[in-house]
N, C-alpha and C positions, 0 to 999 in steps of 0.2 A: 826231727832229731829228738824232740822231747819224749816221743813214744819209744824210741830206741833206748833212751836212758831209763824209762820206766820198765821196759822189757829186761834190761840189765839188772835193775833193782829186783825184779821178780825172780830172775834166775839166781841171783846171789842169796835171796831170802830162802829159796828152795834148797840151795846148797847148804846154807847155814843150818836149816832145820834138820836136814838129813845128817849132817856132821854132828849135830847135837845128839841125835839118836845114837849114832855110832860111838859117841864119847862115853856112853854108859854112865850117865849122871856126872859128867865131867871127870871121870876117873881115868880116862885115857887121854893123856896130855895132848898129843898131836891133833886128835879130833876136836878136843876142846879149844885149842888155839885156832884151828881152822874155822870153828864156829864163830869165834869173835871177829876174825878177819872177814869172813863172808858177810856177817851182819853189818860190820863197819862199811864195807863196800856197798851193801844193799842200801843203807840209809844215805850214803853219799850220793848214789845214783838217783834215789828217790827224791832227795833234796834238789838235785839238778833238774829233774823232770818237772818239779813244781814251778819252775820259772815260766813254763808255757802251758801247763795243764792245771785246771782248777783242782784244789785240794780234795774236794769231795769226789771228783771223778778219778783222780789218781789213786786215792786211798781205797776206793771201792774196787778199782781194777786190780791194784796190787794185792789186796787182801783176798778178793775172790779168786784170782788166778792162782795165788799161793795155796788156797784151800783145795782147788781142783787138782793142781799138779801134785801136791803132797799126797792126796788120796790115790792118784795114779801110781806114784812112786811106792807108797806103802803097800799097795796091792801087788804090784809086779816085782818089786825088789825085795821087800820085807815079808811078802806073802801074808799080809794082814787082810782079814776079810772085810767086806763092805756090805752092809745090809741094804735092803730095799728102801727102808726109811731114811738111811743116811744118804742114799743116792737121790731121794726126793728132796731132802734138805739142800744138798749140793746143787741140784737143778734149780731150786728156788734162789740160791745165791747167784747162780749164773744169770738168771732172769733179772735179778736186781742189779747186777753189774751192767748188763746191757741197757736196762732202763736208765741207770745213772749216766751212762755214756751218751745215750741219745738225748736225754734231757739236758746234759751238760753242754751240748753244742748249740743250744738255743738261748 
């Protein structure tokens, strides 16, 4: 159940980040309010996941998954380019998250 809560935290963080972009510097009220609600839910679910997942593992997974998913959304939805060097950096983040998870189980 803890990983379900972590997954919900990741989804809410991704939603909040995309609503923040759509808020245009918090000048569009409904998107701005949605940002705050999504981040509130994100931190709520993250805090619940910490009852059963080590902080370093949960935070690495949350942050890494957020970066990867935000990159995918920015590419396909907002049509923002991604360079090879950025993809290399994101790949290194994924490797780090995997290592944190593997090491966190021992």
